[in-house]
mmJSON file of the N, C-alpha and C atoms, coordinates in Angstrom:
{"data_MODEL":{"atom_site":{
"group_PDB":["ATOM","ATOM","ATOM","ATOM","ATOM","ATOM","ATOM","ATOM","ATOM","ATOM","ATOM","ATOM","ATOM","ATOM","ATOM","ATOM","ATOM","ATOM","ATOM","ATOM","ATOM","ATOM","ATOM","ATOM","ATOM","ATOM","ATOM","ATOM","ATOM","ATOM","ATOM","ATOM","ATOM","ATOM","ATOM","ATOM","ATOM","ATOM","ATOM","ATOM","ATOM","ATOM","ATOM","ATOM","ATOM","ATOM","ATOM","ATOM","ATOM","ATOM","ATOM","ATOM","ATOM","ATOM","ATOM","ATOM","ATOM","ATOM","ATOM","ATOM","ATOM","ATOM","ATOM","ATOM","ATOM","ATOM","ATOM","ATOM","ATOM","ATOM","ATOM","ATOM","ATOM","ATOM","ATOM","ATOM","ATOM","ATOM","ATOM","ATOM","ATOM","ATOM","ATOM","ATOM","ATOM","ATOM","ATOM","ATOM","ATOM","ATOM","ATOM","ATOM","ATOM","ATOM","ATOM","ATOM","ATOM","ATOM","ATOM","ATOM","ATOM","ATOM","ATOM","ATOM","ATOM","ATOM","ATOM","ATOM","ATOM","ATOM","ATOM","ATOM","ATOM","ATOM","ATOM","ATOM","ATOM","ATOM","ATOM","ATOM","ATOM","ATOM","ATOM","ATOM","ATOM","ATOM","ATOM","ATOM","ATOM","ATOM","ATOM","ATOM","ATOM","ATOM","ATOM","ATOM","ATOM","ATOM","ATOM","ATOM","ATOM","ATOM","ATOM","ATOM","ATOM","ATOM","ATOM","ATOM","ATOM","ATOM","ATOM","ATOM","ATOM","ATOM","ATOM","ATOM","ATOM","ATOM","ATOM","ATOM","ATOM","ATOM","ATOM","ATOM","ATOM","ATOM","ATOM","ATOM"],
"id":[1,2,3,4,5,6,7,8,9,10,11,12,13,14,15,16,17,18,19,20,21,22,23,24,25,26,27,28,29,30,31,32,33,34,35,36,37,38,39,40,41,42,43,44,45,46,47,48,49,50,51,52,53,54,55,56,57,58,59,60,61,62,63,64,65,66,67,68,69,70,71,72,73,74,75,76,77,78,79,80,81,82,83,84,85,86,87,88,89,90,91,92,93,94,95,96,97,98,99,100,101,102,103,104,105,106,107,108,109,110,111,112,113,114,115,116,117,118,119,120,121,122,123,124,125,126,127,128,129,130,131,132,133,134,135,136,137,138,139,140,141,142,143,144,145,146,147,148,149,150,151,152,153,154,155,156,157,158,159,160,161,162,163,164,165,166,167,168],
"type_symbol":["N","C","C","N","C","C","N","C","C","N","C","C","N","C","C","N","C","C","N","C","C","N","C","C","N","C","C","N","C","C","N","C","C","N","C","C","N","C","C","N","C","C","N","C","C","N","C","C","N","C","C","N","C","C","N","C","C","N","C","C","N","C","C","N","C","C","N","C","C","N","C","C","N","C","C","N","C","C","N","C","C","N","C","C","N","C","C","N","C","C","N","C","C","N","C","C","N","C","C","N","C","C","N","C","C","N","C","C","N","C","C","N","C","C","N","C","C","N","C","C","N","C","C","N","C","C","N","C","C","N","C","C","N","C","C","N","C","C","N","C","C","N","C","C","N","C","C","N","C","C","N","C","C","N","C","C","N","C","C","N","C","C","N","C","C","N","C","C"],
"label_atom_id":["N","CA","C","N","CA","C","N","CA","C","N","CA","C","N","CA","C","N","CA","C","N","CA","C","N","CA","C","N","CA","C","N","CA","C","N","CA","C","N","CA","C","N","CA","C","N","CA","C","N","CA","C","N","CA","C","N","CA","C","N","CA","C","N","CA","C","N","CA","C","N","CA","C","N","CA","C","N","CA","C","N","CA","C","N","CA","C","N","CA","C","N","CA","C","N","CA","C","N","CA","C","N","CA","C","N","CA","C","N","CA","C","N","CA","C","N","CA","C","N","CA","C","N","CA","C","N","CA","C","N","CA","C","N","CA","C","N","CA","C","N","CA","C","N","CA","C","N","CA","C","N","CA","C","N","CA","C","N","CA","C","N","CA","C","N","CA","C","N","CA","C","N","CA","C","N","CA","C","N","CA","C","N","CA","C","N","CA","C","N","CA","C","N","CA","C"],
"label_alt_id":[null,null,null,null,null,null,null,null,null,null,null,null,null,null,null,null,null,null,null,null,null,null,null,null,null,null,null,null,null,null,null,null,null,null,null,null,null,null,null,null,null,null,null,null,null,null,null,null,null,null,null,null,null,null,null,null,null,null,null,null,null,null,null,null,null,null,null,null,null,null,null,null,null,null,null,null,null,null,null,null,null,null,null,null,null,null,null,null,null,null,null,null,null,null,null,null,null,null,null,null,null,null,null,null,null,null,null,null,null,null,null,null,null,null,null,null,null,null,null,null,null,null,null,null,null,null,null,null,null,null,null,null,null,null,null,null,null,null,null,null,null,null,null,null,null,null,null,null,null,null,null,null,null,null,null,null,null,null,null,null,null,null,null,null,null,null,null,null],
"label_comp_id":["MET","MET","MET","LYS","LYS","LYS","LEU","LEU","LEU","SER","SER","SER","LYS","LYS","LYS","PRO","PRO","PRO","LYS","LYS","LYS","ASN","ASN","ASN","ASN","ASN","ASN","THR","THR","THR","TRP","TRP","TRP","ILE","ILE","ILE","ILE","ILE","ILE","ALA","ALA","ALA","VAL","VAL","VAL","ILE","ILE","ILE","ALA","ALA","ALA","GLY","GLY","GLY","VAL","VAL","VAL","LEU","LEU","LEU","GLY","GLY","GLY","ILE","ILE","ILE","LEU","LEU","LEU","GLY","GLY","GLY","THR","THR","THR","PHE","PHE","PHE","ILE","ILE","ILE","SER","SER","SER","ILE","ILE","ILE","PRO","PRO","PRO","VAL","VAL","VAL","VAL","VAL","VAL","SER","SER","SER","GLU","GLU","GLU","TYR","TYR","TYR","SER","SER","SER","PHE","PHE","PHE","TRP","TRP","TRP","LEU","LEU","LEU","VAL","VAL","VAL","VAL","VAL","VAL","ILE","ILE","ILE","GLY","GLY","GLY","PHE","PHE","PHE","VAL","VAL","VAL","LEU","LEU","LEU","LEU","LEU","LEU","ALA","ALA","ALA","LEU","LEU","LEU","ALA","ALA","ALA","THR","THR","THR","TYR","TYR","TYR","PHE","PHE","PHE","LYS","LYS","LYS","ASP","ASP","ASP","LEU","LEU","LEU"],
"label_asym_id":["A","A","A","A","A","A","A","A","A","A","A","A","A","A","A","A","A","A","A","A","A","A","A","A","A","A","A","A","A","A","A","A","A","A","A","A","A","A","A","A","A","A","A","A","A","A","A","A","A","A","A","A","A","A","A","A","A","A","A","A","A","A","A","A","A","A","A","A","A","A","A","A","A","A","A","A","A","A","A","A","A","A","A","A","A","A","A","A","A","A","A","A","A","A","A","A","A","A","A","A","A","A","A","A","A","A","A","A","A","A","A","A","A","A","A","A","A","A","A","A","A","A","A","A","A","A","A","A","A","A","A","A","A","A","A","A","A","A","A","A","A","A","A","A","A","A","A","A","A","A","A","A","A","A","A","A","A","A","A","A","A","A","A","A","A","A","A","A"],
"label_entity_id":["1","1","1","1","1","1","1","1","1","1","1","1","1","1","1","1","1","1","1","1","1","1","1","1","1","1","1","1","1","1","1","1","1","1","1","1","1","1","1","1","1","1","1","1","1","1","1","1","1","1","1","1","1","1","1","1","1","1","1","1","1","1","1","1","1","1","1","1","1","1","1","1","1","1","1","1","1","1","1","1","1","1","1","1","1","1","1","1","1","1","1","1","1","1","1","1","1","1","1","1","1","1","1","1","1","1","1","1","1","1","1","1","1","1","1","1","1","1","1","1","1","1","1","1","1","1","1","1","1","1","1","1","1","1","1","1","1","1","1","1","1","1","1","1","1","1","1","1","1","1","1","1","1","1","1","1","1","1","1","1","1","1","1","1","1","1","1","1"],
"label_seq_id":[1,1,1,2,2,2,3,3,3,4,4,4,5,5,5,6,6,6,7,7,7,8,8,8,9,9,9,10,10,10,11,11,11,12,12,12,13,13,13,14,14,14,15,15,15,16,16,16,17,17,17,18,18,18,19,19,19,20,20,20,21,21,21,22,22,22,23,23,23,24,24,24,25,25,25,26,26,26,27,27,27,28,28,28,29,29,29,30,30,30,31,31,31,32,32,32,33,33,33,34,34,34,35,35,35,36,36,36,37,37,37,38,38,38,39,39,39,40,40,40,41,41,41,42,42,42,43,43,43,44,44,44,45,45,45,46,46,46,47,47,47,48,48,48,49,49,49,50,50,50,51,51,51,52,52,52,53,53,53,54,54,54,55,55,55,56,56,56],
"pdbx_PDB_ins_code":[null,null,null,null,null,null,null,null,null,null,null,null,null,null,null,null,null,null,null,null,null,null,null,null,null,null,null,null,null,null,null,null,null,null,null,null,null,null,null,null,null,null,null,null,null,null,null,null,null,null,null,null,null,null,null,null,null,null,null,null,null,null,null,null,null,null,null,null,null,null,null,null,null,null,null,null,null,null,null,null,null,null,null,null,null,null,null,null,null,null,null,null,null,null,null,null,null,null,null,null,null,null,null,null,null,null,null,null,null,null,null,null,null,null,null,null,null,null,null,null,null,null,null,null,null,null,null,null,null,null,null,null,null,null,null,null,null,null,null,null,null,null,null,null,null,null,null,null,null,null,null,null,null,null,null,null,null,null,null,null,null,null,null,null,null,null,null,null],
"Cartn_x":[112.827,112.62,112.686,113.239,113.736,112.581,112.196,111.069,111.664,111.207,111.549,110.599,110.867,109.59,109.302,107.922,107.332,108.108,108.062,108.338,106.911,107.415,106.355,105.219,105.677,104.416,103.431,103.889,103.218,102.876,102.958,102.286,101.111,101.54,100.202,99.242,99.261,98.37,97.462,98.567,97.37,96.411,97.167,96.309,94.771,95.403,93.929,93.207,93.594,92.715,91.983,92.687,91.934,90.78,91.128,90.188,89.142,89.337,88.253,87.412,87.837,87.025,85.996,86.894,85.967,85.098,85.19,84.49,83.182,83.554,82.42,81.629,81.87,80.907,79.968,80.108,79.627,78.67,79.236,78.848,78.641,77.431,77.202,78.301,79.209,80.102,79.505,79.128,78.536,79.917,81.007,81.935,82.363,82.694,83.526,82.866,81.48,80.758,80.191,80.607,80.343,81.501,82.669,83.878,84.683,83.875,84.532,85.503,84.665,85.524,86.77,86.477,88.012,89.244,88.467,89.264,90.014,89.407,90.276,91.098,90.826,91.72,92.742,92.781,93.797,94.913,94.525,94.744,95.917,95.553,96.286,97.333,96.972,97.552,98.764,98.351,99.57,100.689,100.471,101.307,101.567,101.391,101.968,103.022,102.523,103.759,104.833,104.519,105.653,106.452,106.025,107.062,107.552,107.171,107.664,109.097,108.737,109.434,110.139,111.424,112.612,112.123,111.892,111.97,110.293,109.38,108.122,107.853],
"Cartn_y":[82.165,82.786,84.037,84.442,85.723,86.562,87.836,88.512,89.501,90.171,91.195,92.17,93.398,94.473,94.142,94.247,94.076,95.35,94.848,96.011,97.153,98.079,99.331,98.754,98.314,97.767,96.738,95.831,94.808,95.15,96.26,96.987,97.607,98.331,99.285,98.237,97.326,96.412,95.547,95.154,94.665,95.738,97.096,97.987,98.078,98.19,98.589,97.633,96.282,95.2,95.131,95.475,95.678,96.643,97.856,98.665,98.507,98.28,97.826,96.749,95.857,94.898,95.538,96.161,97.073,98.241,98.512,99.61,98.624,97.39,96.884,96.35,96.328,95.695,96.761,98.185,99.222,99.822,99.885,100.655,99.577,99.862,98.695,99.086,98.203,98.45,97.083,97.099,96.156,94.671,94.925,93.623,93.647,94.511,94.586,93.978,94.526,93.933,92.291,91.605,90.629,89.548,90.222,89.388,90.577,91.112,92.075,91.069,90.373,89.295,88.942,88.29,87.527,88.741,89.744,90.898,91.359,91.318,91.548,90.35,89.228,87.723,88.453,88.32,88.268,89.451,90.708,91.701,91.18,90.854,90.16,89.151,88.322,86.995,87.597,88.531,88.91,89.928,90.34,91.089,90.267,88.953,87.732,87.548,86.896,86.244,87.268,88.308,89.563,89.668,89.336,89.629,88.316,87.301,85.771,85.59,86.156,85.808,87.287,86.844,88.344,89.549,88.708,89.674,89.7,89.481,89.815,91.174],
"Cartn_z":[109.942,109.033,108.673,107.341,106.903,106.296,106.649,106.118,105.593,104.162,103.662,103.42,103.01,102.39,101.073,100.724,99.554,98.597,97.261,96.313,96.312,95.847,95.814,94.886,93.767,92.839,93.261,94.037,94.528,95.796,96.651,97.603,97.272,95.954,95.836,95.025,94.059,93.551,95.265,96.19,96.945,97.282,97.952,98.29,97.757,96.188,95.282,95.194,95.434,95.497,96.663,97.914,99.179,99.124,98.719,98.559,97.716,96.544,95.682,96.702,97.396,97.712,98.957,99.488,100.73,100.108,99.261,98.322,98.005,97.355,96.442,97.685,98.825,99.904,100.271,100.084,100.639,99.251,98.472,97.346,96.016,95.416,94.33,93.24,93.048,91.543,90.76,89.69,88.941,88.798,88.531,88.502,89.963,90.378,92.092,92.882,93.272,94.35,94.6,93.171,93.172,93.785,94.107,93.871,95.282,96.061,96.882,98.005,98.122,99.296,99.125,97.781,97.511,96.92,96.452,96.23,97.504,98.894,100.008,100.475,100.004,100.155,99.274,98.262,97.173,97.682,98.448,98.906,99.934,100.821,101.905,101.67,100.861,100.498,99.625,98.825,97.88,98.846,100.023,100.926,101.624,102.323,102.977,101.707,100.697,99.873,99.69,99.587,99.178,100.422,101.653,102.732,102.746,102.532,102.687,101.735,100.204,99.107,98.646,98.596,98.58,97.285,96.351,95.08,94.419,95.274,94.87,95.169],
"occupancy":[1.0,1.0,1.0,1.0,1.0,1.0,1.0,1.0,1.0,1.0,1.0,1.0,1.0,1.0,1.0,1.0,1.0,1.0,1.0,1.0,1.0,1.0,1.0,1.0,1.0,1.0,1.0,1.0,1.0,1.0,1.0,1.0,1.0,1.0,1.0,1.0,1.0,1.0,1.0,1.0,1.0,1.0,1.0,1.0,1.0,1.0,1.0,1.0,1.0,1.0,1.0,1.0,1.0,1.0,1.0,1.0,1.0,1.0,1.0,1.0,1.0,1.0,1.0,1.0,1.0,1.0,1.0,1.0,1.0,1.0,1.0,1.0,1.0,1.0,1.0,1.0,1.0,1.0,1.0,1.0,1.0,1.0,1.0,1.0,1.0,1.0,1.0,1.0,1.0,1.0,1.0,1.0,1.0,1.0,1.0,1.0,1.0,1.0,1.0,1.0,1.0,1.0,1.0,1.0,1.0,1.0,1.0,1.0,1.0,1.0,1.0,1.0,1.0,1.0,1.0,1.0,1.0,1.0,1.0,1.0,1.0,1.0,1.0,1.0,1.0,1.0,1.0,1.0,1.0,1.0,1.0,1.0,1.0,1.0,1.0,1.0,1.0,1.0,1.0,1.0,1.0,1.0,1.0,1.0,1.0,1.0,1.0,1.0,1.0,1.0,1.0,1.0,1.0,1.0,1.0,1.0,1.0,1.0,1.0,1.0,1.0,1.0,1.0,1.0,1.0,1.0,1.0,1.0],
"B_iso_or_equiv":[0.0,0.0,0.0,0.0,0.0,0.0,0.0,0.0,0.0,0.0,0.0,0.0,0.0,0.0,0.0,0.0,0.0,0.0,0.0,0.0,0.0,0.0,0.0,0.0,0.0,0.0,0.0,0.0,0.0,0.0,0.0,0.0,0.0,0.0,0.0,0.0,0.0,0.0,0.0,0.0,0.0,0.0,0.0,0.0,0.0,0.0,0.0,0.0,0.0,0.0,0.0,0.0,0.0,0.0,0.0,0.0,0.0,0.0,0.0,0.0,0.0,0.0,0.0,0.0,0.0,0.0,0.0,0.0,0.0,0.0,0.0,0.0,0.0,0.0,0.0,0.0,0.0,0.0,0.0,0.0,0.0,0.0,0.0,0.0,0.0,0.0,0.0,0.0,0.0,0.0,0.0,0.0,0.0,0.0,0.0,0.0,0.0,0.0,0.0,0.0,0.0,0.0,0.0,0.0,0.0,0.0,0.0,0.0,0.0,0.0,0.0,0.0,0.0,0.0,0.0,0.0,0.0,0.0,0.0,0.0,0.0,0.0,0.0,0.0,0.0,0.0,0.0,0.0,0.0,0.0,0.0,0.0,0.0,0.0,0.0,0.0,0.0,0.0,0.0,0.0,0.0,0.0,0.0,0.0,0.0,0.0,0.0,0.0,0.0,0.0,0.0,0.0,0.0,0.0,0.0,0.0,0.0,0.0,0.0,0.0,0.0,0.0,0.0,0.0,0.0,0.0,0.0,0.0],
"pdbx_formal_charge":[null,null,null,null,null,null,null,null,null,null,null,null,null,null,null,null,null,null,null,null,null,null,null,null,null,null,null,null,null,null,null,null,null,null,null,null,null,null,null,null,null,null,null,null,null,null,null,null,null,null,null,null,null,null,null,null,null,null,null,null,null,null,null,null,null,null,null,null,null,null,null,null,null,null,null,null,null,null,null,null,null,null,null,null,null,null,null,null,null,null,null,null,null,null,null,null,null,null,null,null,null,null,null,null,null,null,null,null,null,null,null,null,null,null,null,null,null,null,null,null,null,null,null,null,null,null,null,null,null,null,null,null,null,null,null,null,null,null,null,null,null,null,null,null,null,null,null,null,null,null,null,null,null,null,null,null,null,null,null,null,null,null,null,null,null,null,null,null],
"auth_seq_id":[1,1,1,2,2,2,3,3,3,4,4,4,5,5,5,6,6,6,7,7,7,8,8,8,9,9,9,10,10,10,11,11,11,12,12,12,13,13,13,14,14,14,15,15,15,16,16,16,17,17,17,18,18,18,19,19,19,20,20,20,21,21,21,22,22,22,23,23,23,24,24,24,25,25,25,26,26,26,27,27,27,28,28,28,29,29,29,30,30,30,31,31,31,32,32,32,33,33,33,34,34,34,35,35,35,36,36,36,37,37,37,38,38,38,39,39,39,40,40,40,41,41,41,42,42,42,43,43,43,44,44,44,45,45,45,46,46,46,47,47,47,48,48,48,49,49,49,50,50,50,51,51,51,52,52,52,53,53,53,54,54,54,55,55,55,56,56,56],
"auth_comp_id":["MET","MET","MET","LYS","LYS","LYS","LEU","LEU","LEU","SER","SER","SER","LYS","LYS","LYS","PRO","PRO","PRO","LYS","LYS","LYS","ASN","ASN","ASN","ASN","ASN","ASN","THR","THR","THR","TRP","TRP","TRP","ILE","ILE","ILE","ILE","ILE","ILE","ALA","ALA","ALA","VAL","VAL","VAL","ILE","ILE","ILE","ALA","ALA","ALA","GLY","GLY","GLY","VAL","VAL","VAL","LEU","LEU","LEU","GLY","GLY","GLY","ILE","ILE","ILE","LEU","LEU","LEU","GLY","GLY","GLY","THR","THR","THR","PHE","PHE","PHE","ILE","ILE","ILE","SER","SER","SER","ILE","ILE","ILE","PRO","PRO","PRO","VAL","VAL","VAL","VAL","VAL","VAL","SER","SER","SER","GLU","GLU","GLU","TYR","TYR","TYR","SER","SER","SER","PHE","PHE","PHE","TRP","TRP","TRP","LEU","LEU","LEU","VAL","VAL","VAL","VAL","VAL","VAL","ILE","ILE","ILE","GLY","GLY","GLY","PHE","PHE","PHE","VAL","VAL","VAL","LEU","LEU","LEU","LEU","LEU","LEU","ALA","ALA","ALA","LEU","LEU","LEU","ALA","ALA","ALA","THR","THR","THR","TYR","TYR","TYR","PHE","PHE","PHE","LYS","LYS","LYS","ASP","ASP","ASP","LEU","LEU","LEU"],
"auth_asym_id":["A","A","A","A","A","A","A","A","A","A","A","A","A","A","A","A","A","A","A","A","A","A","A","A","A","A","A","A","A","A","A","A","A","A","A","A","A","A","A","A","A","A","A","A","A","A","A","A","A","A","A","A","A","A","A","A","A","A","A","A","A","A","A","A","A","A","A","A","A","A","A","A","A","A","A","A","A","A","A","A","A","A","A","A","A","A","A","A","A","A","A","A","A","A","A","A","A","A","A","A","A","A","A","A","A","A","A","A","A","A","A","A","A","A","A","A","A","A","A","A","A","A","A","A","A","A","A","A","A","A","A","A","A","A","A","A","A","A","A","A","A","A","A","A","A","A","A","A","A","A","A","A","A","A","A","A","A","A","A","A","A","A","A","A","A","A","A","A"],
"auth_atom_id":["N","CA","C","N","CA","C","N","CA","C","N","CA","C","N","CA","C","N","CA","C","N","CA","C","N","CA","C","N","CA","C","N","CA","C","N","CA","C","N","CA","C","N","CA","C","N","CA","C","N","CA","C","N","CA","C","N","CA","C","N","CA","C","N","CA","C","N","CA","C","N","CA","C","N","CA","C","N","CA","C","N","CA","C","N","CA","C","N","CA","C","N","CA","C","N","CA","C","N","CA","C","N","CA","C","N","CA","C","N","CA","C","N","CA","C","N","CA","C","N","CA","C","N","CA","C","N","CA","C","N","CA","C","N","CA","C","N","CA","C","N","CA","C","N","CA","C","N","CA","C","N","CA","C","N","CA","C","N","CA","C","N","CA","C","N","CA","C","N","CA","C","N","CA","C","N","CA","C","N","CA","C","N","CA","C","N","CA","C","N","CA","C","N","CA","C"],
"pdbx_PDB_model_num":[1,1,1,1,1,1,1,1,1,1,1,1,1,1,1,1,1,1,1,1,1,1,1,1,1,1,1,1,1,1,1,1,1,1,1,1,1,1,1,1,1,1,1,1,1,1,1,1,1,1,1,1,1,1,1,1,1,1,1,1,1,1,1,1,1,1,1,1,1,1,1,1,1,1,1,1,1,1,1,1,1,1,1,1,1,1,1,1,1,1,1,1,1,1,1,1,1,1,1,1,1,1,1,1,1,1,1,1,1,1,1,1,1,1,1,1,1,1,1,1,1,1,1,1,1,1,1,1,1,1,1,1,1,1,1,1,1,1,1,1,1,1,1,1,1,1,1,1,1,1,1,1,1,1,1,1,1,1,1,1,1,1,1,1,1,1,1,1]
}}}
């Protein structure tokens, strides 16, 4: 299996989702706090898919 580095836009979106999820856990943000766990999961899954697929 050959892995590739994620594109910058994909990496930035994944990091933003992860950071929002972590912040939503510690700070009460109306919409974000409700889905904080899923935002972190989406960030990690997006990074994993971006390293697996070449053009993501």
